[in-house]
N, C-alpha and C positions, 0 to 999 in steps of 0.2 A: 504494498500502500507505501502511494504516494503521501509524504510527508503534510503536502495541499490535502492530497483528498481526506486526509483523515483531519483538519483544520479543521472541514471542510462540514467532514462528515459528523461528527464527535456532538448528540443534541444531547439533556438533562430525561433519562427515562424513573418513570414515574410510575411502570407498571408492568410487575419481572413476575414469572410464570415461574413454580418452586423447584425451578433446576438449580441442584450445591452448583460450589465454585470451588474449586479444587483447593489444596491451601499448594502447588506449585505456580498455579497462576495467579494469587497473591500474591508470592513472592515473586516473580516475575509483575502483577504494577509494583511493589516497592520497589525492585529494580530501580524500576524505571524510576520513582518517585522520589531517590535520593542522583537521578543524576542533575536536576535540578538548579540550575544555580543558585548560590547562596553567596552571604554578602560574606566577607573576610574566608571565604570556605571551611569557617565557622558548624557547617551542618546540622543548626541549632533544634532536631527531630528526632520525634518516637515514635513511632506505628503502632496501634491500636490498631487488633484487629476482632471483630462483633459476630462469631458466627451460629450461634445459643439462641435458637428459637425465640422465648422465653426471659432474659435478657433483652433482647432484642426488644414486647410485646416490653416489658418492665421500664424502661429508659423513654418510651416512647410514651409511654401514661408518665412517668414519674415528668419529664421533659414537657408533654401537651399542656398537661398542672401548673408549673411552674411559667409556663408564657401566658396561660391564662387568668394565675394572678398578678404575674408583673409586667401585662404592654401596655407601650403607652401612648395615650387619648393618639391619634392622625388619621386621613384618607383612606388608610385601609384595615386600619384595625375591629373598626367592625366583621367584615369579608373573612379575617383574622383569625376570630375569632366563635364566627359560626361555624368553619374548617373545625380549627380547636378542640371543640364545642360535642360536635359528633363522634358518640358514642365509636364508631367504627370505621375512624380516619386514624391509620400508624402512619405515625412520623417518617419509618421507615421504609411506607409503602411495602412494604413484603419481601422488601430484597431480602437474597438468601447471604447476605456481606457488608461490614461497617470495618470499614479503616479512618478511624481515626489517627490526623498527622497530629501530633502539637506537640507545640517550643520547650527544647527540656531546659530553659534554662530563658528569665529574662532579656531582652534585648534590646537595642533602636529596629535590627527589623529583623525579627523571629516573623512575624503574620505575615511579614510577603517573602519570603524563606520558607513555606512551608504552605504554604497559599502555591508558590511556582513549584512547588514541590506535588500541593493538589491537581496539577493544570496537570504536568508530567504525567499521572498517575490517571488523570480518566482521560487521559488522549490512547495511555496505552491500553488503557480498559474498550478502550472502542476499535481500537487495532488488530486486538484478543476476539475481534467479537462478542462482548458485553456493556453493556449499559453499565452507567453510575448517577449520582445524581452529589453535590456540593446540600447539606440537607443547614440551613442558616434556620429552621428552627429550631433546632438540636443546640448550635453552642452555644445558645446563654444558660443555658440547665449547664453541659455540659464545663463548665467555669464554673461553675459549683462546687463546694468542698459533697456533698452526696455525691454531685456528677460525676466527679473525683473517681469515690471511690468509688463508686461503680466499671468504671472501667480501668480500678488497680492504679490508675495514675498515684504519686507524689503530690503536695500542692505543692511544690516547685512547678512542676508540670499548665502549662494555658494550652487544651486542646485550640485549635483553630480553624482544621477542613473536616467533617464529619464528611465523612462520599461514604456514599450503598456501591455495593458494583452488583450485578448481578445479567443473567440472562434475560432480557427484554419480551415480554409476551407478543408482542409485532413493535419494528421497525419506529420507531418520532418521526412525527412528521416535519419534513425539514421548515427552521422557524425566520419568516422577514429579516432582515438587519434594517438597519438609516442609513446611507449613505454616511459619514463620515460627515463631523465637519474637523476639519484645517485649514491650521493656520501658522502659513509658510513665514520663517524670517530670513531673509535673505536670498 
């Protein structure tokens, strides 16, 4: 697969088959993630892989409750509250695997470093024929003491990128993109 095809074809997937993703495939995704550029080659990340459906269900329920309790008012809040309030809504869309990329220590660029690793991981997933999605709804809960405990992370770690991975039920549709706003100087 050409790089341009991977960049153009990768989409956020929110509907997964029940097919398990094997450990070797998940390791290849993480191997791709650690090749990401990062500030002064600190490589400030750790990867937590959750494949236990009961744990995924538990984290989903706890993250939904946390978000409902802490969601700030805003133009999208009512819609988010409606979705999060649905008992059947699973924050991880019943994906078979969650890979959480966390910063191992504070630093000025750890969020950017982990985000770059996440981009590599999601492109690698697409290259493996898998779907992926960064689950922003999980971020605030995973950065709480109970969220870190659920992942087995020490207090010093900061979960940055919760990425679900699995086999898509159906190929996602292309997403329309606006033309970029470009400011040329010189």
